[in-house]
C-alpha positions as CSV (number, residue, x, y, z in Angstrom):
1,M,-6.3,-42.3,-30.3
2,H,-3.7,-41.8,-27.5
3,T,-5.2,-39.2,-24.8
4,A,-3.4,-37.6,-21.7
5,T,-3.7,-35.4,-18.4
6,V,-1.3,-33.6,-17.1
7,A,-2.6,-31.9,-13.4
8,L,0.5,-30.2,-12.7
9,D,-1.4,-28.6,-9.4
10,G,-2.6,-31.8,-8.1
11,R,0.4,-34.2,-9.2
12,R,-1.8,-36.2,-11.4
13,L,-0.3,-37.8,-14.4
14,V,-2.3,-40.6,-16.1
15,A,-1.9,-41.6,-19.8
16,D,-3.6,-44.1,-22.3
17,G,-0.9,-46.0,-24.0
18,D,3.3,-44.7,-25.4
19,L,1.9,-41.7,-24.1
20,D,2.8,-43.4,-20.4
21,P,6.6,-43.4,-20.2
22,I,6.7,-40.3,-22.4
23,L,4.7,-38.0,-19.9
24,E,6.1,-40.0,-16.9
25,A,9.5,-38.5,-17.6
26,V,7.9,-35.4,-18.7
27,G,6.9,-35.6,-15.4
28,R,9.9,-35.8,-13.4
29,A,11.4,-33.5,-15.6
30,K,8.9,-30.4,-15.1
31,H,9.1,-31.8,-11.7
32,V,13.0,-30.6,-11.5
33,L,12.7,-28.1,-12.8
34,I,10.0,-26.7,-10.4
35,G,12.2,-27.5,-7.5
36,E,15.7,-26.0,-9.1
37,A,13.2,-22.5,-9.4
38,S,11.8,-22.5,-5.8
């Protein structure tokens, strides 16, 4: 089983197994969207 924890306020991203690259990409995408919004 894969587990993942994403805390945007803490800017931390912990992933297990195959989710690592996916969450990394999602984290960057959210960072870009948040940056454009502010």
